C-alpha positions as a printed NumPy array, in Angstrom:
array([[-121.481,   -8.856,  -73.597],
       [-120.152,   -9.383,  -77.142],
       [-116.51 ,   -7.813,  -77.305],
       [-116.032,   -5.834,  -80.627],
       [-113.182,   -7.316,  -82.698],
       [-112.476,   -5.756,  -85.902],
       [-110.392,   -8.641,  -87.627],
       [-112.914,  -10.976,  -86.669],
       [-115.932,   -8.622,  -87.762],
       [-113.8  ,   -8.122,  -91.452],
       [-113.037,  -12.188,  -91.77 ],
       [-116.825,  -13.223,  -91.186],
       [-118.027,  -10.56 ,  -93.516],
       [-115.451,  -12.106,  -96.082],
       [-116.69 ,  -15.396,  -95.783],
       [-120.024,  -14.559,  -96.129],
       [-119.278,  -12.319,  -99.056],
       [-117.388,  -15.458, -100.442],
       [-120.131,  -17.651, -100.394],
       [-122.361,  -14.89 , -101.733],
       [-120.212,  -14.291, -104.739],
       [-120.515,  -18.295, -105.574],
       [-124.245,  -18.735, -104.832],
       [-125.615,  -18.58 , -108.148],
       [-123.067,  -20.417, -109.907],
       [-124.671,  -23.997, -109.484],
       [-127.544,  -22.635, -111.79 ],
       [-125.33 ,  -22.784, -114.8  ],
       [-125.586,  -26.554, -114.223],
       [-129.172,  -26.895, -113.909],
       [-130.528,  -28.813, -116.911],
       [-134.152,  -29.405, -118.324],
       [-135.669,  -27.201, -115.549],
       [-137.667,  -24.005, -116.12 ],
       [-136.624,  -20.904, -114.184],
       [-139.933,  -21.132, -111.915],
       [-138.803,  -24.54 , -110.823],
       [-134.982,  -23.76 , -109.991],
       [-136.278,  -20.459, -107.949],
       [-139.004,  -22.417, -106.2  ],
       [-136.695,  -25.082, -104.957],
       [-133.397,  -22.963, -103.887],
       [-135.855,  -20.751, -102.316],
       [-137.366,  -23.806, -100.233],
       [-134.054,  -24.216,  -98.991],
       [-132.408,  -20.741,  -98.371],
       [-135.7  ,  -18.643,  -97.362],
       [-137.492,  -21.349,  -95.391],
       [-135.66 ,  -24.711,  -94.622],
       [-132.318,  -23.365,  -93.318],
       [-133.093,  -20.008,  -91.724],
       [-135.575,  -22.154,  -89.425],
       [-132.934,  -25.044,  -88.747],
       [-130.313,  -22.518,  -87.929],
       [-131.935,  -20.575,  -85.42 ],
       [-132.904,  -24.124,  -83.747],
       [-129.521,  -24.865,  -83.693],
       [-128.165,  -21.887,  -82.269],
       [-130.835,  -19.849,  -80.295],
       [-131.457,  -21.331,  -77.093],
       [-135.113,  -21.519,  -75.785],
       [-136.258,  -20.349,  -79.327],
       [-140.013,  -20.577,  -78.342],
       [-139.662,  -18.305,  -75.23 ],
       [-137.791,  -15.682,  -77.362],
       [-140.411,  -15.782,  -80.23 ],
       [-143.049,  -15.675,  -77.379],
       [-141.206,  -12.493,  -75.558],
       [-140.219,  -10.738,  -78.49 ],
       [-142.282,   -7.693,  -79.823],
       [-144.75 ,   -8.912,  -82.066],
       [-145.163,   -5.837,  -84.676],
       [-141.468,   -6.112,  -84.994],
       [-141.603,   -9.907,  -86.159],
       [-144.553,   -8.819,  -88.476],
       [-142.682,   -5.984,  -90.122],
       [-139.659,   -7.763,  -90.783],
       [-141.913,  -10.655,  -92.439],
       [-143.616,   -7.971,  -94.682],
       [-140.026,   -6.58 ,  -95.802],
       [-138.975,   -9.693,  -96.48 ],
       [-142.028,  -10.175,  -99.03 ],
       [-140.737,   -7.019, -100.769],
       [-137.137,   -8.431, -100.908],
       [-138.256,  -11.839, -102.167],
       [-139.611,   -9.358, -105.385],
       [-136.152,   -7.646, -105.604],
       [-134.223,  -11.277, -105.452],
       [-136.42 ,  -12.557, -108.254],
       [-135.909,   -9.346, -110.447],
       [-132.007,   -9.612, -109.886],
       [-131.994,  -13.178, -111.235],
       [-134.194,  -12.342, -114.021],
       [-132.097,   -9.056, -115.177],
       [-128.956,  -11.285, -115.385],
       [-130.788,  -12.772, -118.464],
       [-130.988,   -9.276, -120.184],
       [-128.111,   -7.543, -119.232],
       [-125.693,   -9.914, -117.811],
       [-124.183,  -10.839, -114.525],
       [-121.592,   -7.933, -114.112],
       [-123.959,   -4.936, -115.048],
       [-126.403,   -6.403, -113.145],
       [-124.368,   -6.851, -109.777],
       [-123.21 ,   -3.125, -110.575],
       [-126.329,   -1.518, -110.653],
       [-128.344,   -3.635, -107.868],
       [-125.593,   -4.152, -105.584],
       [-124.364,   -0.603, -105.865],
       [-127.356,    0.939, -105.319],
       [-128.374,   -1.788, -102.293],
       [-124.888,   -1.034, -100.447],
       [-125.635,    2.684, -100.724],
       [-129.203,    2.311,  -99.44 ],
       [-128.885,   -0.256,  -96.888],
       [-125.964,    1.549,  -95.314],
       [-127.438,    5.467,  -95.399],
       [-131.005,    4.692,  -94.781],
       [-131.009,    3.353,  -91.232],
       [-129.222,    6.146,  -89.813],
       [-131.264,    8.557,  -91.472],
       [-134.313,    6.918,  -89.997],
       [-133.071,    6.846,  -86.512],
       [-131.527,   10.511,  -86.797],
       [-127.992,    9.407,  -86.262],
       [-126.163,   10.794,  -89.358],
       [-124.942,   13.659,  -87.363],
       [-123.66 ,   11.452,  -84.777],
       [-122.012,    9.031,  -86.826],
       [-120.227,   11.966,  -88.883],
       [-118.887,   12.983,  -85.39 ],
       [-117.445,    9.943,  -84.532],
       [-113.49 ,    9.082,  -84.702],
       [-112.822,    7.716,  -88.193],
       [-116.334,    8.244,  -89.628],
       [-114.718,   10.113,  -92.64 ],
       [-112.863,    7.173,  -93.537],
       [-115.648,    4.921,  -93.387],
       [-117.702,    7.133,  -95.343],
       [-115.171,    7.433,  -97.803],
       [-114.803,    3.798,  -97.989],
       [-118.512,    3.603,  -98.658],
       [-118.34 ,    6.141, -101.388],
       [-115.305,    4.347, -102.924],
       [-117.212,    0.953, -102.9  ],
       [-119.988,    2.376, -104.787],
       [-117.611,    3.709, -107.502],
       [-115.715,    0.569, -107.346],
       [-119.043,   -1.414, -108.155],
       [-119.725,    0.644, -111.058],
       [-116.23 ,    0.608, -112.719],
       [-116.371,   -3.517, -112.29 ],
       [-119.9  ,   -3.304, -113.594],
       [-118.701,   -1.304, -117.03 ],
       [-115.933,   -3.495, -117.084],
       [-118.33 ,   -6.335, -117.154],
       [-120.583,   -5.064, -119.724],
       [-117.563,   -4.239, -122.024],
       [-116.221,   -7.739, -121.384],
       [-119.867,   -9.38 , -122.53 ],
       [-119.928,   -6.977, -125.474],
       [-116.151,   -8.463, -126.332],
       [-117.091,  -11.592, -126.215],
       [-120.373,  -11.454, -128.004],
       [-118.847,   -9.6  , -130.702],
       [-116.594,  -12.592, -131.065],
       [-119.208,  -15.108, -131.062],
       [-121.447,  -13.026, -133.335],
       [-124.361,  -13.484, -131.083],
       [-126.178,  -10.919, -128.709],
       [-128.562,  -13.374, -126.703],
       [-131.425,  -11.873, -124.956],
       [-129.694,   -8.483, -124.196],
       [-132.148,   -5.725, -123.58 ],
       [-130.786,   -2.692, -121.745],
       [-134.219,   -1.273, -120.989],
       [-135.38 ,   -4.609, -119.021],
       [-132.583,   -5.   , -117.581],
       [-131.979,   -1.527, -116.102],
       [-135.448,   -1.575, -114.775],
       [-135.227,   -4.973, -113.163],
       [-132.036,   -4.135, -111.812],
       [-132.967,   -0.949, -110.326],
       [-135.997,   -2.773, -108.538],
       [-133.732,   -5.52 , -107.244],
       [-131.162,   -2.924, -105.773],
       [-133.944,   -1.079, -104.026],
       [-135.411,   -4.23 , -102.761],
       [-132.221,   -5.685, -101.749],
       [-131.719,   -3.023,  -99.623],
       [-134.716,   -3.776,  -97.652],
       [-133.198,   -6.855,  -96.394],
       [-130.759,   -4.935,  -94.638],
       [-133.296,   -2.537,  -93.061],
       [-135.602,   -5.505,  -92.368],
       [-132.555,   -6.874,  -89.867],
       [-132.595,   -3.417,  -88.631],
       [-136.355,   -3.686,  -87.592],
       [-136.013,   -7.07 ,  -86.494],
       [-132.932,   -6.072,  -83.926],
       [-135.235,   -6.115,  -80.629],
       [-135.9  ,   -9.683,  -81.61 ],
       [-132.481,  -10.381,  -81.688],
       [-131.483,   -8.618,  -78.389],
       [-134.12 ,  -10.854,  -76.845],
       [-132.438,  -13.906,  -78.282],
       [-129.106,  -12.622,  -76.841],
       [-131.039,  -12.297,  -73.252],
       [-131.683,  -15.896,  -73.654],
       [-128.144,  -16.637,  -74.211],
       [-127.733,  -16.555,  -77.81 ],
       [-124.458,  -14.48 ,  -77.736],
       [-122.939,  -13.831,  -80.9  ],
       [-125.573,  -16.311,  -82.833],
       [-128.503,  -13.789,  -81.865],
       [-129.201,  -12.69 ,  -85.334],
       [-130.066,  -16.1  ,  -86.467],
       [-133.527,  -15.574,  -85.064],
       [-134.336,  -12.512,  -87.443],
       [-133.823,  -14.719,  -90.6  ],
       [-136.968,  -16.822,  -89.632],
       [-139.086,  -13.441,  -90.182],
       [-137.499,  -11.774,  -93.172],
       [-136.581,  -14.923,  -94.996],
       [-139.873,  -16.785,  -94.607],
       [-141.41 ,  -13.465,  -96.249],
       [-138.896,  -13.999,  -99.332],
       [-140.053,  -17.508,  -99.46 ],
       [-143.763,  -16.555,  -99.363],
       [-143.054,  -14.161, -102.841],
       [-140.926,  -16.703, -104.47 ],
       [-143.361,  -19.542, -103.623],
       [-146.438,  -17.494, -105.024],
       [-144.449,  -16.303, -108.34 ],
       [-143.119,  -19.507, -109.013],
       [-146.776,  -21.414, -108.611],
       [-148.105,  -18.797, -110.897],
       [-145.452,  -19.56 , -113.619],
       [-145.636,  -23.377, -112.998],
       [-149.583,  -23.182, -113.761],
       [-149.139,  -20.971, -116.758],
       [-146.308,  -22.807, -117.994],
       [-147.79 ,  -26.271, -116.951],
       [-143.722,  -27.096, -115.635],
       [-144.673,  -28.226, -112.119],
       [-144.328,  -31.652, -113.291],
       [-140.415,  -31.2  , -113.737],
       [-140.2  ,  -31.194, -109.843],
       [-140.304,  -34.93 , -110.176],
       [-139.764,  -36.04 , -113.515],
       [-137.933,  -34.577, -116.609],
       [-139.164,  -35.223, -120.476],
       [-136.579,  -37.55 , -122.065],
       [-135.021,  -38.1  , -118.803],
       [-134.839,  -41.924, -118.869],
       [-134.964,  -41.852, -114.799],
       [-134.552,  -39.744, -112.163],
       [-130.988,  -39.137, -112.286],
       [-130.965,  -35.777, -113.564],
       [-134.006,  -34.186, -111.508],
       [-132.137,  -35.588, -108.452],
       [-129.087,  -33.688, -109.677],
       [-131.134,  -30.351, -110.08 ],
       [-132.499,  -30.694, -106.556],
       [-129.069,  -31.214, -105.27 ],
       [-127.938,  -28.24 , -107.005],
       [-130.995,  -26.268, -105.981],
       [-130.019,  -27.162, -102.378],
       [-126.297,  -26.049, -103.352],
       [-127.675,  -23.008, -104.079],
       [-129.949,  -22.51 , -101.162],
       [-127.196,  -23.429,  -98.978],
       [-124.46 ,  -20.778, -100.111],
       [-126.96 ,  -18.183, -100.116],
       [-128.008,  -18.675,  -96.48 ],
       [-124.476,  -19.333,  -95.707],
       [-123.716,  -15.615,  -96.342],
       [-125.898,  -14.286,  -93.721],
       [-124.86 ,  -16.885,  -91.14 ],
       [-121.651,  -15.237,  -91.539],
       [-122.986,  -11.783,  -91.932],
       [-124.634,  -12.109,  -88.607],
       [-121.217,  -12.525,  -87.282],
       [-119.421,  -10.195,  -88.921],
       [-122.226,   -7.627,  -87.895],
       [-122.062,   -8.162,  -83.941],
       [-118.245,   -8.282,  -83.92 ],
       [-118.076,   -4.791,  -85.756],
       [-119.476,   -3.151,  -82.423],
       [-122.389,   -0.85 ,  -82.25 ],
       [-120.049,    2.341,  -83.118],
       [-119.541,    1.246,  -87.052],
       [-122.123,   -2.045,  -87.299],
       [-124.156,    0.339,  -89.464],
       [-121.466,   -0.082,  -92.307],
       [-121.67 ,   -3.929,  -92.085],
       [-124.111,   -3.944,  -95.231],
       [-121.682,   -1.844,  -97.074],
       [-118.684,   -4.21 ,  -96.241],
       [-120.593,   -7.179,  -97.135],
       [-121.86 ,   -5.644, -100.611],
       [-118.408,   -4.531, -101.149],
       [-116.491,   -7.614, -100.654],
       [-119.302,   -9.412, -102.503],
       [-118.365,   -7.863, -105.905],
       [-114.908,   -7.806, -105.122],
       [-114.806,  -11.636, -104.664],
       [-116.916,  -12.225, -107.527],
       [-114.87 ,  -10.34 , -109.783],
       [-111.629,  -12.236, -108.465],
       [-113.147,  -15.586, -109.212],
       [-113.947,  -14.536, -112.296],
       [-110.668,  -13.9  , -113.275],
       [-109.328,  -17.062, -111.577],
       [-111.689,  -18.837, -113.662],
       [-110.066,  -17.217, -116.619],
       [-113.857,  -15.689, -117.568],
       [-111.911,  -12.583, -118.823],
       [-110.043,  -14.436, -121.362],
       [-110.647,  -12.943, -125.169],
       [-111.894,   -9.461, -124.039],
       [-110.125,   -6.534, -125.016],
       [-106.916,   -5.433, -123.163],
       [-108.515,   -1.913, -122.074],
       [-111.207,   -3.982, -120.62 ],
       [-109.026,   -5.996, -118.54 ],
       [-107.59 ,   -2.878, -117.424],
       [-110.785,   -1.289, -116.353],
       [-111.789,   -4.764, -114.255],
       [-108.26 ,   -4.43 , -112.775],
       [-108.743,   -0.739, -111.653],
       [-112.54 ,   -1.731, -110.439],
       [-110.812,   -4.493, -108.093],
       [-108.091,   -1.716, -106.973],
       [-110.692,    0.654, -105.807],
       [-112.875,   -2.148, -104.078],
       [-109.704,   -2.965, -102.369],
       [-109.058,    0.51 , -101.3  ],
       [-112.629,    0.912, -100.083],
       [-112.136,   -2.251,  -97.872],
       [-108.715,   -0.556,  -96.215],
       [-110.571,    2.797,  -96.002],
       [-113.558,    0.961,  -94.013],
       [-111.146,   -1.186,  -91.941],
       [-108.847,    1.762,  -90.913],
       [-111.904,    4.211,  -89.941],
       [-113.509,    1.385,  -87.805],
       [-110.003,    0.895,  -86.203],
       [-109.983,    4.605,  -85.623],
       [-113.301,    4.634,  -84.083],
       [-111.947,    1.903,  -81.228],
       [-112.456,   -1.288,  -82.886],
       [-109.688,   -3.043,  -82.222]])
């Protein structure tokens, strides 16, 4: 049996959220690669190689687990992973049109709410959850987190507008395209959390074979491979249309293999950071205990936005923005911090020590 531990649960979720907040930073240093080349290679690592490797290392008797686990759950988790792959691509493309902050606000905020509320609704557990000790604090924390994400998103858009005005440029900004893609990203991102719920019986079989706290790593094999299939098909389609497949082995005017090797290493780093977030997410999830593990998705998403904005401040990305914009991001961070405290206190009242 896994003993619930609130401090460990929060710490592991914080570790995963920190990695997630940084996972697409290496993309800024990719040179002379089309979007599809980067997307296919980072997906190869985070959605195919690393989940399989992680399961092989942490799940005892993996083959026996796979043969005895319910096949329908594995199949449905795979299908939901395919849907998540659509959301992942939409999220990354949305950044091009409305910027990082506003994309995070819409997509992550929507994902946080849907990924937390839908599973209890499907299982008919809303009334039971609402009657648990500390549940009011947990639900208030989820609501505050969604509000804080929205505030940070508005502040981020104001920052981008301030900086664009100073530079006299607007880039590829398109509100309609960005909003549509962000909504798709938010809905399909929540599917990832739901897919982990669907694959829970598979994780239970892994626990029976001695996986312990690592049991959730087996679920990523199915969910992530589904996402990889989507990414591979879409990327190959774009590569054929744009004649960009050759970029993976050689770059025009590269003068050697140094630049293409660097791009591959940056794609590997992106994939490692992305997979690392859910490696720690699993540990945080199992340590929250059965009473309040349903709020794992909300905790992860709220911390993700909190850390991404704190890192932006640390790297002086808010320099040059108006004082009112800086005040707004400070307010958003304060609301997110309060949301984490509410979730933690509510879980504590619920009996997680």
